Legacy VTK file of the C-alpha trace (Angstrom):
# vtk DataFile Version 3.0
C-alpha trace
ASCII
DATASET POLYDATA
POINTS 102 float
176.413 177.204 -65.454
180.157 176.998 -65.892
182.409 178.193 -63.081
185.650 180.129 -63.470
188.449 181.001 -61.077
188.220 184.551 -59.686
190.753 186.419 -57.589
189.307 188.751 -54.963
191.109 191.536 -53.157
188.965 193.268 -50.551
191.464 196.078 -49.733
191.964 196.818 -53.453
188.233 196.416 -54.257
188.838 193.998 -57.123
187.343 190.771 -58.394
189.004 189.564 -61.565
189.505 186.389 -63.550
193.015 187.490 -64.534
195.037 188.699 -61.558
198.264 189.335 -63.439
200.637 190.929 -60.955
197.842 192.299 -58.751
197.649 191.024 -55.188
194.577 189.085 -54.111
193.240 187.777 -50.808
190.903 185.005 -51.948
190.815 182.626 -54.906
187.315 181.321 -55.581
185.603 179.286 -58.224
182.454 181.212 -59.154
179.855 181.502 -61.852
180.233 184.794 -63.765
176.968 186.284 -62.455
178.146 185.733 -58.870
181.455 187.453 -59.628
179.492 190.447 -60.931
177.863 190.788 -57.500
181.320 191.244 -55.983
182.214 193.767 -58.684
179.029 195.772 -58.070
179.601 195.841 -54.317
183.202 196.979 -54.833
182.051 199.726 -57.236
179.468 200.847 -54.697
182.085 201.048 -51.938
184.381 203.042 -54.213
181.603 205.562 -54.940
180.725 205.882 -51.256
184.356 206.350 -50.268
184.761 209.060 -52.896
181.744 210.891 -51.460
183.074 210.298 -47.978
186.369 211.986 -48.831
184.601 215.365 -48.824
182.878 214.627 -45.519
186.174 213.631 -43.920
187.207 217.279 -43.975
184.297 218.234 -41.705
185.541 217.507 -38.176
182.194 218.130 -36.499
180.659 214.862 -37.798
182.051 211.894 -35.828
182.655 208.604 -37.668
179.982 206.693 -35.780
177.324 209.276 -36.684
178.120 209.428 -40.404
175.592 207.487 -42.478
178.051 206.965 -45.359
180.374 205.047 -43.059
177.515 202.776 -42.003
176.738 202.099 -45.671
180.374 201.248 -46.400
180.581 198.961 -43.357
177.358 197.224 -44.420
178.739 196.520 -47.902
181.970 195.118 -46.482
179.892 192.759 -44.331
177.970 191.700 -47.449
181.232 190.999 -49.259
182.584 188.854 -46.432
179.243 187.028 -46.202
179.566 186.152 -49.900
183.192 185.128 -49.424
182.056 182.869 -46.585
179.237 181.414 -48.677
181.297 180.643 -51.785
184.701 179.999 -50.214
186.349 176.729 -49.335
186.568 175.394 -45.772
189.743 177.335 -44.985
188.165 180.577 -46.231
185.011 179.971 -44.208
187.070 179.360 -41.088
188.989 182.616 -41.684
185.804 184.671 -42.090
184.205 183.065 -39.028
187.109 184.335 -36.903
186.418 187.944 -37.887
184.933 190.043 -35.064
181.771 191.084 -36.940
180.839 187.583 -38.091
177.842 186.159 -36.321
LINES 1 103
102 0 1 2 3 4 5 6 7 8 9 10 11 12 13 14 15 16 17 18 19 20 21 22 23 24 25 26 27 28 29 30 31 32 33 34 35 36 37 38 39 40 41 42 43 44 45 46 47 48 49 50 51 52 53 54 55 56 57 58 59 60 61 62 63 64 65 66 67 68 69 70 71 72 73 74 75 76 77 78 79 80 81 82 83 84 85 86 87 88 89 90 91 92 93 94 95 96 97 98 99 100 101
């Protein structure tokens, strides 16, 4: 399958083939179906964060006991695992230095 260049921004939750003026963190050559995995994970995080916005106004639930936060954290780990898997050597080295990578 043919690969295309994709531009990934984790803080902005985007994976696009056409970055335009948008900032990006990683530039990766991916097959389109692999890029869709990133897009689905980003969409999932966005939905969870939207739900979490309501919960954030309830001070009696600490962050570490909120299941939505665990789900968001898990998806971010999945994203960085994919970035590590499909990235170049410099990208892999960057991800390996992150505190949660093991």
